[in-house]
Structure formats: structure tokens, C-alpha cells
C-alpha positions in Angstrom: -8.1 1.8 -21.3 -8.1 -0.6 -18.3 -5.7 0.0 -15.6 -3.0 -2.9 -16.7 -3.0 -1.3 -20.1 -2.7 2.2 -18.7 -0.2 1.3 -16.3 2.0 -0.4 -19.2 1.4 2.2 -21.8 2.3 5.0 -19.6 6.0 3.8 -19.8 6.8 1.3 -22.2 10.4 2.6 -22.4 10.8 2.1 -18.8 9.5 -1.2 -19.0 11.9 -2.5 -21.4 14.8 -1.6 -19.6 13.6 -2.1 -15.7 15.8 -5.1 -15.7 19.1 -2.9 -16.4 18.1 0.1 -14.6 21.8 1.5 -14.8 22.0 1.3 -18.3 19.7 3.4 -20.5 17.1 3.8 -17.7 15.2 6.8 -18.5 14.9 9.7 -16.1 11.3 9.4 -15.6 10.5 8.9 -11.8 6.6 9.7 -11.9 5.3 6.9 -9.6 7.9 7.1 -6.7 7.5 11.2 -7.2 3.7 10.7 -7.1 4.1 8.5 -3.8 6.5 11.1 -2.2 4.0 13.9 -2.7 0.7 12.1 -2.2 1.0 13.1 1.7 0.6 16.9 0.5 -1.1 16.5 -3.0 -3.3 13.4 -2.6 -2.7 13.0 -6.4 -2.7 9.2 -7.6 -1.1 7.8 -10.7 -3.8 6.9 -13.6 -5.2 3.4 -12.3 -3.8 3.6 -8.6 -5.7 3.1 -5.6 -3.6 4.6 -2.8 -3.7 5.2 0.9 -1.6 6.5 3.8 -0.6 4.6 6.9 1.2 5.0 10.0 4.1 2.6 10.5 6.5 1.5 13.0 7.8 4.4 15.4 4.9 6.6 14.2 6.6 6.9 10.5 4.4 7.8 7.9 3.8 6.2 4.8 2.0 5.8 1.5 0.7 2.7 -0.3 -0.7 2.3 -3.7 -1.9 -0.6 -5.8 -2.7 -1.5 -9.2 -5.3 -4.4 -10.2 -4.6 -6.9 -12.7 -6.4 -9.9 -14.2 -5.2 -12.9 -12.2 -1.5 -14.0 -12.7 -1.4 -11.5 -15.7 2.0 -11.5 -17.4 1.2 -7.4 -17.2 1.4 -7.7 -13.5 4.9 -9.3 -13.4 6.0 -6.9 -16.0 4.5 -4.0 -13.7 6.3 -5.4 -10.5 9.8 -5.4 -12.7 9.2 -1.7 -13.9 8.2 -0.6 -10.4 11.5 -2.2 -9.1 13.6 -0.8 -11.5 12.0 2.5 -11.2 12.7 2.7 -7.5 16.1 1.4 -7.9 17.0 3.9 -10.5 15.3 7.0 -8.6 16.5 6.4 -5.2 19.1 4.2 -5.0 20.1 2.6 -1.6 20.4 -0.9 -0.2 18.3 -3.8 -1.3 16.9 -6.0 1.7 17.0 -9.7 1.1 13.9 -11.3 0.0 11.3 -12.3 2.9 10.4 -15.7 3.6 7.5 -17.4 1.6 3.8 -16.5 2.7 2.0 -19.4 4.4 -0.9 -19.5 1.9 -1.4 -21.1 -1.7 -1.2 -17.5 -3.3 2.0 -16.4 -4.7 4.0 -13.4 -3.4 6.9 -11.2 -4.2 8.5 -8.5 -2.3 11.4 -5.8 -3.3 12.5 -3.6 -0.6 15.1 -0.8 -0.8 16.4 1.3 2.1 17.1 4.8 1.0 18.4 7.2 3.9 15.6 6.7 6.3 13.1 6.0 3.8 12.2 2.2 2.8 10.3 1.6 -0.5 8.4 -1.4 -1.4 7.0 -3.1 -4.2 5.2 -6.1 -4.0 3.0 -8.7 -6.2 0.4 -10.7 -4.6 -1.9 -13.1 -6.5 -5.5 -13.2 -5.0 -7.2 -16.1 -6.1 -10.4 -15.6 -4.0 -10.4 -12.0 -5.8 -9.3 -13.3 -9.0 -7.0 -10.4 -9.4 -3.2 -9.6 -8.9 -2.3 -6.7 -7.2 0.9 -4.8 -7.6 1.8 -2.4 -4.8 4.3 0.3 -4.6 4.8 1.8 -1.1 7.1 4.3 0.9 7.5 4.7 4.5 9.3 7.8 5.4 11.3 8.1 8.6 9.7 9.5 11.8 
């Protein structure tokens, strides 16, 4: 099973409700929990590629991504599903969308602040790689 199919198959129930996370959203927070535990466990979700990073003010963070065929509709579904999971599992304040990027590839960003943590979901179409990447990241306060 390819990574896109594994990502979608892993939570079809959540995918159908991600657009309305407060109505019938599952109690699964699998990928958010994986992200939060990655600093101590190093365990990744199936199909994910994760790395740690140091953010502003020496905050620690984790960023994971999944690869999809270029502009595959499954990537948009994954973006919506992850945004819904973050909203459901963490709550908080959504930041306004950022300005468009200065290149022809498309980019979508969802950011949510919860306490001293920032959660981000991003979808990036990379034409030179012929791939679309969907990222889930968290930056934990210093």
C-alpha cells in the first residue's frame, strides 16, 4: 500500500468528518499524539518522514510529512483531515492564513496556537519533484 493510501485508509472515519470536527469527530488523535511523543520515542506514523528542529527562542519542534503524487486529491483530503484532527485534539486559536508564496507551486497553511505550542498543517505542491507534500508540525514552547 503506498503512503497516500495508507494515510487515508488509516482513518477514513476521521476523513469524512474533518470539515466539521466538533460534530461526530472521532476521539482518535493518533498523529497529533505521535508528533508530541516523537521527541522521546522517535516513532513515526505509517508513511511519515519526521525530523526534529529548533525553533525561535530555542523551542523544540517536530515536523512530519507524507508524499503524494503531484496535486493528488488525496493530499487535499489529508490536509483537511490533519487540520480537523489538530482542531479536535488541541483546540486553541487559529492564526490567519499567511500571504501567498512567491513561486508557481501552490501552498496551503493551517496554524493553531494551543497554550505555548503552535501546530501547523501545510500542503505544498512541488512541481520539480512531481510530488505534493503534506506536513504536520508542532513547535513546543521554550
